[in-house]
VEXVO-605015 format. One record per residue (C-alpha): residue number from 1; residue in one letter; x, y negated, z. Coordinates in Angstrom, 2 decimals. Example, Ala and Ser with C-alpha at 12.3 -4.5 7.8 and 13.67 -1.06 7.14 Angstrom:
r pos 1 code a X 12.30 Y 4.50 Z 7.80
r pos 2 code s X 13.67 Y 1.06 Z 7.14
//
This chain:
r pos 1 code x X -63.66 Y 32.92 Z 0.60
r pos 2 code x X -61.26 Y 32.10 Z 3.38
r pos 3 code x X -62.72 Y 30.26 Z 6.31
r pos 4 code x X -61.43 Y 26.80 Z 6.95
r pos 5 code x X -59.96 Y 26.51 Z 10.46
r pos 6 code x X -61.68 Y 24.00 Z 12.68
r pos 7 code x X -59.56 Y 21.01 Z 13.59
r pos 8 code x X -59.95 Y 20.04 Z 17.22
r pos 9 code x X -60.21 Y 16.28 Z 17.56
r pos 10 code x X -57.33 Y 14.69 Z 19.39
r pos 11 code x X -58.26 Y 13.58 Z 22.88
r pos 12 code x X -57.62 Y 9.90 Z 23.28
r pos 13 code x X -57.33 Y 8.07 Z 26.61
r pos 14 code x X -60.87 Y 6.72 Z 26.05
r pos 15 code x X -62.22 Y 10.26 Z 25.68
r pos 16 code x X -60.39 Y 11.40 Z 28.80
r pos 17 code x X -61.67 Y 8.41 Z 30.76
r pos 18 code x X -65.21 Y 9.04 Z 29.57
r pos 19 code x X -64.98 Y 12.71 Z 30.53
r pos 20 code x X -63.69 Y 11.73 Z 33.95
r pos 21 code x X -66.58 Y 9.33 Z 34.49
r pos 22 code x X -69.13 Y 11.92 Z 33.37
r pos 23 code x X -67.66 Y 14.53 Z 35.71
r pos 24 code x X -67.74 Y 12.07 Z 38.60
r pos 25 code x X -71.40 Y 11.21 Z 37.94
r pos 26 code x X -72.34 Y 14.89 Z 37.71
r pos 27 code x X -70.51 Y 15.67 Z 40.96
r pos 28 code x X -72.17 Y 12.72 Z 42.72
r pos 29 code x X -75.60 Y 13.84 Z 41.50
r pos 30 code x X -74.97 Y 17.39 Z 42.69
r pos 31 code x X -73.92 Y 16.05 Z 46.08
r pos 32 code x X -77.09 Y 13.93 Z 46.27
r pos 33 code x X -79.27 Y 16.95 Z 45.48
r pos 34 code x X -77.46 Y 18.92 Z 48.18
r pos 35 code x X -78.05 Y 16.12 Z 50.70
r pos 36 code x X -81.72 Y 16.11 Z 49.71
r pos 37 code x X -81.91 Y 19.84 Z 50.40
r pos 38 code x X -80.35 Y 19.30 Z 53.82
r pos 39 code x X -82.87 Y 16.58 Z 54.67
r pos 40 code x X -85.77 Y 18.75 Z 53.50
r pos 41 code x X -84.51 Y 21.68 Z 55.59
r pos 42 code x X -84.29 Y 19.50 Z 58.70
r pos 43 code x X -87.89 Y 18.36 Z 58.24
r pos 44 code x X -89.08 Y 21.96 Z 57.94
r pos 45 code x X -87.59 Y 22.92 Z 61.31
r pos 46 code x X -84.39 Y 23.36 Z 63.29
r pos 47 code x X -82.42 Y 26.58 Z 63.83
r pos 48 code x X -82.26 Y 28.40 Z 67.15
r pos 49 code x X -80.72 Y 26.61 Z 70.12
r pos 50 code x X -77.84 Y 29.12 Z 70.28
r pos 51 code x X -76.79 Y 28.23 Z 66.75
r pos 52 code x X -77.03 Y 24.51 Z 67.49
r pos 53 code x X -75.06 Y 24.85 Z 70.71
r pos 54 code x X -72.20 Y 26.64 Z 68.96
r pos 55 code x X -71.92 Y 23.93 Z 66.30
r pos 56 code x X -72.11 Y 21.15 Z 68.86
r pos 57 code x X -69.37 Y 22.79 Z 70.92
r pos 58 code x X -67.02 Y 23.23 Z 67.96
r pos 59 code x X -67.54 Y 19.70 Z 66.64
r pos 60 code x X -67.80 Y 17.83 Z 69.93
r pos 61 code x X -65.97 Y 19.51 Z 72.80
r pos 62 code x X -63.13 Y 20.97 Z 70.76
r pos 63 code x X -62.42 Y 17.59 Z 69.14
r pos 64 code x X -62.03 Y 15.62 Z 72.36
r pos 65 code x X -58.24 Y 16.19 Z 72.77
r pos 66 code x X -57.51 Y 15.13 Z 69.18
r pos 67 code x X -59.67 Y 12.02 Z 69.50
r pos 68 code x X -58.15 Y 11.05 Z 72.85
r pos 69 code x X -54.58 Y 11.33 Z 71.57
r pos 70 code x X -55.48 Y 9.38 Z 68.43
r pos 71 code x X -57.17 Y 6.56 Z 70.34
r pos 72 code x X -54.42 Y 6.36 Z 72.97
r pos 73 code x X -51.58 Y 5.93 Z 70.50
r pos 74 code x X -53.55 Y 3.55 Z 68.28
r pos 75 code x X -54.01 Y 1.19 Z 71.23
r pos 76 code x X -50.38 Y 1.48 Z 72.34
r pos 77 code x X -49.01 Y 0.96 Z 68.83
r pos 78 code x X -51.18 Y -2.13 Z 68.34
r pos 79 code x X -49.86 Y -3.57 Z 71.59
r pos 80 code x X -46.23 Y -2.91 Z 70.67
r pos 81 code x X -46.52 Y -4.22 Z 67.11
r pos 82 code x X -48.69 Y -7.23 Z 67.91
r pos 83 code x X -46.81 Y -8.56 Z 70.91
r pos 84 code x X -43.97 Y -10.21 Z 68.95
r pos 85 code x X -46.34 Y -12.16 Z 66.69
r pos 86 code x X -48.50 Y -13.33 Z 69.58
r pos 87 code x X -45.42 Y -14.19 Z 71.66
r pos 88 code x X -44.06 Y -16.29 Z 68.79
r pos 89 code x X -47.31 Y -18.32 Z 68.81
r pos 90 code x X -47.40 Y -18.47 Z 72.63
r pos 91 code x X -50.70 Y -16.55 Z 72.65
r pos 92 code x X -49.70 Y -13.40 Z 74.51
r pos 93 code x X -52.72 Y -13.57 Z 76.81
r pos 94 code x X -55.06 Y -13.18 Z 73.81
r pos 95 code x X -53.39 Y -10.02 Z 72.55
r pos 96 code x X -55.91 Y -7.89 Z 74.43
r pos 97 code x X -58.85 Y -9.54 Z 72.66
r pos 98 code x X -57.29 Y -8.90 Z 69.25
r pos 99 code x X -56.47 Y -5.26 Z 70.05
r pos 100 code x X -59.86 Y -4.46 Z 71.53
r pos 101 code x X -61.76 Y -6.16 Z 68.72
r pos 102 code x X -59.75 Y -4.24 Z 66.12
r pos 103 code x X -60.40 Y -0.97 Z 67.93
r pos 104 code x X -64.14 Y -1.24 Z 68.47
r pos 105 code x X -65.00 Y -2.68 Z 65.07
r pos 106 code x X -62.57 Y -1.09 Z 62.64
r pos 107 code x X -59.66 Y 1.10 Z 63.64
r pos 108 code x X -61.42 Y 3.22 Z 66.25
r pos 109 code x X -64.32 Y 4.40 Z 64.06
r pos 110 code x X -62.27 Y 4.73 Z 60.87
r pos 111 code x X -59.25 Y 6.60 Z 62.22
r pos 112 code x X -61.37 Y 8.81 Z 64.47
r pos 113 code x X -63.51 Y 9.74 Z 61.46
r pos 114 code x X -60.40 Y 10.47 Z 59.38
r pos 115 code x X -59.01 Y 12.73 Z 62.08
r pos 116 code x X -62.34 Y 14.53 Z 62.40
r pos 117 code x X -62.58 Y 14.89 Z 58.63
r pos 118 code x X -59.29 Y 16.74 Z 58.74
r pos 119 code x X -60.15 Y 18.89 Z 61.72
r pos 120 code x X -63.92 Y 19.42 Z 61.50
r pos 121 code x X -64.57 Y 18.88 Z 57.79
r pos 122 code x X -61.82 Y 21.16 Z 56.55
r pos 123 code x X -62.84 Y 23.83 Z 59.03
r pos 124 code x X -66.46 Y 23.74 Z 57.90
r pos 125 code x X -65.52 Y 23.85 Z 54.23
r pos 126 code x X -63.17 Y 26.80 Z 54.78
r pos 127 code x X -65.69 Y 28.69 Z 56.90
r pos 128 code x X -68.57 Y 28.24 Z 54.48
r pos 129 code x X -66.27 Y 28.88 Z 51.52
r pos 130 code x X -65.22 Y 32.20 Z 53.01
r pos 131 code x X -68.88 Y 33.09 Z 53.48
r pos 132 code x X -69.51 Y 32.21 Z 49.85
r pos 133 code x X -66.60 Y 34.32 Z 48.61
r pos 134 code x X -67.62 Y 37.33 Z 50.73
r pos 135 code x X -71.27 Y 36.92 Z 49.58
r pos 136 code x X -72.60 Y 36.35 Z 53.09
r pos 137 code x X -74.61 Y 33.36 Z 51.88
r pos 138 code x X -76.23 Y 35.52 Z 49.19
r pos 139 code x X -77.00 Y 38.12 Z 51.87
r pos 140 code x X -78.84 Y 35.49 Z 53.92
r pos 141 code x X -80.97 Y 34.61 Z 50.90
r pos 142 code x X -81.68 Y 38.31 Z 50.30
r pos 143 code x X -82.90 Y 38.62 Z 53.89
r pos 144 code x X -85.33 Y 35.74 Z 53.36
r pos 145 code x X -83.41 Y 33.15 Z 55.38
r pos 146 code x X -82.63 Y 29.64 Z 54.22
r pos 147 code x X -78.81 Y 29.32 Z 54.20
r pos 148 code x X -78.92 Y 25.53 Z 54.30
r pos 149 code x X -81.19 Y 25.48 Z 57.32
r pos 150 code x X -79.19 Y 28.14 Z 59.12
r pos 151 code x X -75.65 Y 27.08 Z 58.20
r pos 152 code x X -75.68 Y 23.42 Z 57.18
r pos 153 code x X -78.30 Y 21.75 Z 59.39
r pos 154 code x X -76.56 Y 22.57 Z 62.71
r pos 155 code x X -73.22 Y 21.32 Z 61.38
r pos 156 code x X -74.82 Y 18.18 Z 59.96
r pos 157 code x X -76.58 Y 17.32 Z 63.22
r pos 158 code x X -73.41 Y 18.01 Z 65.21
r pos 159 code x X -71.38 Y 15.62 Z 63.05
r pos 160 code x X -74.11 Y 13.00 Z 62.84
r pos 161 code x X -74.80 Y 12.88 Z 66.58
r pos 162 code x X -71.42 Y 13.64 Z 68.14
r pos 163 code x X -68.94 Y 11.72 Z 65.99
r pos 164 code x X -70.27 Y 8.37 Z 67.36
r pos 165 code x X -69.74 Y 9.70 Z 70.89
r pos 166 code x X -66.22 Y 10.81 Z 69.98
r pos 167 code x X -65.62 Y 7.37 Z 68.51
r pos 168 code x X -66.68 Y 5.79 Z 71.81
r pos 169 code x X -64.15 Y 8.03 Z 73.59
r pos 170 code x X -61.43 Y 7.00 Z 71.13
r pos 171 code x X -62.29 Y 3.31 Z 71.64
r pos 172 code x X -62.18 Y 3.61 Z 75.43
r pos 173 code x X -58.87 Y 5.49 Z 75.48
r pos 174 code x X -57.38 Y 3.09 Z 72.91
r pos 175 code x X -58.39 Y 0.06 Z 74.98
r pos 176 code x X -56.84 Y 1.68 Z 78.04
r pos 177 code x X -53.63 Y 2.47 Z 76.15
r pos 178 code x X -53.33 Y -1.07 Z 74.81
r pos 179 code x X -53.93 Y -2.53 Z 78.25
r pos 180 code x X -51.34 Y -0.23 Z 79.79
r pos 181 code x X -48.60 Y -1.23 Z 77.36
r pos 182 code x X -49.58 Y -4.90 Z 77.26
r pos 183 code x X -49.73 Y -5.46 Z 81.01
r pos 184 code x X -47.31 Y -2.92 Z 82.47
r pos 185 code x X -44.62 Y -2.99 Z 79.76
r pos 186 code x X -44.95 Y -6.37 Z 78.03
r pos 187 code x X -45.77 Y -8.25 Z 81.24
r pos 188 code x X -49.04 Y -9.86 Z 80.13
r pos 189 code x X -51.40 Y -10.90 Z 82.91
r pos 190 code x X -54.15 Y -8.34 Z 83.35
r pos 191 code x X -56.61 Y -11.05 Z 84.39
r pos 192 code x X -56.27 Y -13.01 Z 81.13
r pos 193 code x X -56.16 Y -9.77 Z 79.13
r pos 194 code x X -59.70 Y -8.88 Z 80.21
r pos 195 code x X -60.90 Y -12.49 Z 80.37
r pos 196 code x X -60.18 Y -13.17 Z 76.70
r pos 197 code x X -61.49 Y -9.75 Z 75.72
r pos 198 code x X -64.79 Y -10.54 Z 77.41
r pos 199 code x X -64.97 Y -13.95 Z 75.74
r pos 200 code x X -64.24 Y -12.82 Z 72.17
r pos 201 code x X -65.87 Y -9.37 Z 72.01
r pos 202 code x X -69.65 Y -9.03 Z 72.09
r pos 203 code x X -71.92 Y -6.02 Z 72.25
r pos 204 code x X -72.61 Y -6.56 Z 68.55
r pos 205 code x X -68.99 Y -5.65 Z 67.77
r pos 206 code x X -69.30 Y -2.38 Z 69.67
r pos 207 code x X -72.61 Y -1.57 Z 67.98
r pos 208 code x X -71.08 Y -2.22 Z 64.54
r pos 209 code x X -68.33 Y 0.31 Z 65.13
r pos 210 code x X -70.70 Y 2.95 Z 66.49
r pos 211 code x X -73.16 Y 2.39 Z 63.64
r pos 212 code x X -70.39 Y 3.08 Z 61.14
r pos 213 code x X -69.67 Y 6.37 Z 62.87
r pos 214 code x X -73.18 Y 7.68 Z 62.14
r pos 215 code x X -72.61 Y 7.18 Z 58.42
r pos 216 code x X -69.10 Y 8.61 Z 58.62
r pos 217 code x X -70.36 Y 11.73 Z 60.39
r pos 218 code x X -73.14 Y 12.27 Z 57.87
r pos 219 code x X -70.72 Y 11.87 Z 54.95
r pos 220 code x X -68.20 Y 14.30 Z 56.45
r pos 221 code x X -70.85 Y 16.95 Z 57.07
r pos 222 code x X -72.54 Y 16.72 Z 53.67
r pos 223 code x X -69.30 Y 16.65 Z 51.67
r pos 224 code x X -67.64 Y 19.48 Z 53.63
r pos 225 code x X -70.67 Y 21.77 Z 53.54
r pos 226 code x X -71.21 Y 21.02 Z 49.84
r pos 227 code x X -67.61 Y 22.00 Z 49.08
r pos 228 code x X -68.01 Y 25.19 Z 51.08
r pos 229 code x X -71.26 Y 26.15 Z 49.35
r pos 230 code x X -69.73 Y 25.59 Z 45.91
r pos 231 code x X -66.38 Y 27.22 Z 46.68
r pos 232 code x X -64.46 Y 28.93 Z 43.89
r pos 233 code x X -63.52 Y 32.59 Z 43.90
r pos 234 code x X -60.73 Y 34.02 Z 46.02
r pos 235 code x X -58.39 Y 32.53 Z 48.60
r pos 236 code x X -57.36 Y 29.83 Z 46.13
r pos 237 code x X -60.95 Y 28.63 Z 45.88
r pos 238 code x X -61.29 Y 28.45 Z 49.66
r pos 239 code x X -58.07 Y 26.47 Z 49.96
r pos 240 code x X -59.12 Y 24.09 Z 47.20
r pos 241 code x X -62.53 Y 23.56 Z 48.83
r pos 242 code x X -60.89 Y 22.76 Z 52.16
r pos 243 code x X -58.51 Y 20.27 Z 50.54
r pos 244 code x X -61.20 Y 18.63 Z 48.43
r pos 245 code x X -63.47 Y 18.26 Z 51.44
r pos 246 code x X -60.85 Y 16.22 Z 53.30
r pos 247 code x X -59.89 Y 14.11 Z 50.27
r pos 248 code x X -63.47 Y 13.31 Z 49.35
r pos 249 code x X -64.42 Y 12.65 Z 52.97
r pos 250 code x X -61.47 Y 10.28 Z 53.33
r pos 251 code x X -62.45 Y 8.36 Z 50.20
r pos 252 code x X -66.10 Y 8.26 Z 51.30
r pos 253 code x X -65.09 Y 6.90 Z 54.72
r pos 254 code x X -63.11 Y 4.07 Z 53.13
r pos 255 code x X -65.91 Y 3.18 Z 50.71
r pos 256 code x X -68.57 Y 3.29 Z 53.41
r pos 257 code x X -66.37 Y 1.23 Z 55.72
r pos 258 code x X -66.05 Y -1.51 Z 53.12
r pos 259 code x X -69.74 Y -1.80 Z 52.29
r pos 260 code x X -70.90 Y -1.40 Z 55.88
r pos 261 code x X -68.39 Y -4.06 Z 56.94
r pos 262 code x X -69.76 Y -6.47 Z 54.34
r pos 263 code x X -73.34 Y -5.74 Z 55.41
r pos 264 code x X -72.59 Y -6.16 Z 59.11
r pos 265 code x X -70.74 Y -9.43 Z 58.53
r pos 266 code x X -73.66 Y -10.80 Z 56.51
r pos 267 code x X -76.14 Y -9.61 Z 59.13
r pos 268 code x X -74.12 Y -11.31 Z 61.85
r pos 269 code x X -74.53 Y -14.75 Z 60.25
r pos 270 code x X -78.23 Y -14.08 Z 59.69
r pos 271 code x X -78.87 Y -13.16 Z 63.32
r pos 272 code x X -76.57 Y -15.80 Z 64.80
r pos 273 code x X -76.12 Y -18.79 Z 62.48
r pos 274 code x X -74.19 Y -20.47 Z 65.28
r pos 275 code x X -71.28 Y -18.14 Z 66.21
r pos 276 code x X -71.00 Y -19.70 Z 69.67
r pos 277 code x X -74.54 Y -18.54 Z 70.54
r pos 278 code x X -73.42 Y -14.91 Z 70.64
r pos 279 code x X -71.13 Y -15.39 Z 73.66
//
């Protein structure tokens, strides 16, 4: 008796959407389990100081030029683009307050994290992916070492602790760049530039931007190391892991920025019901 060929059901858009949602949930769960392993490894102990120093140098010191250039041109571009609108409303002297508030609360942390996701995150994913392809991670397990504690924990701590410091550098250079263009090129009074900045920017705004950076750094480290540890075979797999680490880190930064911004805005009105009391 001839066998009846199986008829593959036609994939409808609903099936494709459902499969996409299931894959996203599975990937998110795998990432959460990986983050749990990183946290458990940190509680069990830290690697040697030489390993930590190398990671801190690569993430922190080597990223300073990129962060400084990014912050400088963000501040200058904001001054150039915002001057016409403020001049039309006869509010040129308050341009500095708007630029500085945008930098310390939103643009500084977000754009610095995006730049570091491209530089640091992609590098970590490619490095760990190469170690996965060449079976160096398996060799560490065979020698009795914990690969997550030895490879991931130093990179996680470097991103978590140093990206806020790099964000502070980007904010400071961006403020300086905006002031330079606004006062020396656009002719705005330097006295009123800093006067209105002091009046409209509080320490809470600076803390909000730096607090976001801790979450951004943790997300970049976990996502990049996870992509490297689960890299596909060959050079193509390493390249895909590096690309996916940046894309996923970028999306995570935007999502975290939205929810953290909502939380910080709500917290502001809880702590200071009267906005004037903050200044």
